[in-house]
N, C-alpha and C positions, 0 to 999 in steps of 0.2 A: 509165619512161626520163623526163629532164626536158629542155625546150626547149633547154636549152645543149649537150647530147648528140647532138642530132640531125646528121644528115647534111644537106648544102645540099640543097636540091628536094625532100626527102622531103615527102611530103603525111602531115600528122597530125593528131589532134583532140585539143583541151584534155581532158583528164580531171579535172582539178582543181587549185587554187592552193594552194602549201603554205604553212600558216600558221605563222609564226614572231611570236614577241612583239615583237620590234624590229622589225617589217617589216610593222605593220599599214596605215601609209598606203601602203605601195609595195601593198601587195595590194587596195587599194581603187582606185587608179591603173589595174592591170592589170585590174580586172575593168570599170572605166569604158572602157578603150578597146577592149573586145571580148574580153578573155582570160577567157571563161566555158566551163562544160563544155559539151561537144558542137561547139563552135565550130571550123573547119577552120583549119590555120597550117601554115607552112612557112617555112625559113629560106632566103631567097634569097642571102644572102651574108655573109662574115663579113670584116672588115677584113685587111690584111696579117699573114701569121703566124698568124690565127686569133685574134686579138686584138678588144678591144671597138672599136668596137661589132658589133652583128651586125644586119643588116637583117632583119626579120620579117615577113612579110605574115599577117594575121590576119582573116579575112573576107575584105572587098575592099579593105582598108587596109594600110598598110604604115608601119612603125616601127623606129627604132633601138631596141634595146635593148642594156645591159649584160649579160655574161655572169652576173653576179652576179643580174640580174632575172629573166633566161631561166631561171636554176637553179630559181626558185618555181614554174615552171609545168609541171607532170607531162602527158605526153603518151601516145598511144598511136597505132599505125600504122592506117592506115585501109584 
């Protein structure tokens, strides 16, 4: 499952970041802010009607991600 598909409040673990040729810089940004394999992550909330952005907690930090960014993060339940 990818992070954009996770339920609000579900505790997950980052499995990997999907690599797409056009998203190399974005992948590095996600890794730099803490989306690395093994790190705990959860969706705190989504914008009205499930739109962008999504509020995501990774480790002890909170970030706003677009759904297309969250779709690159493969996660698994803890």
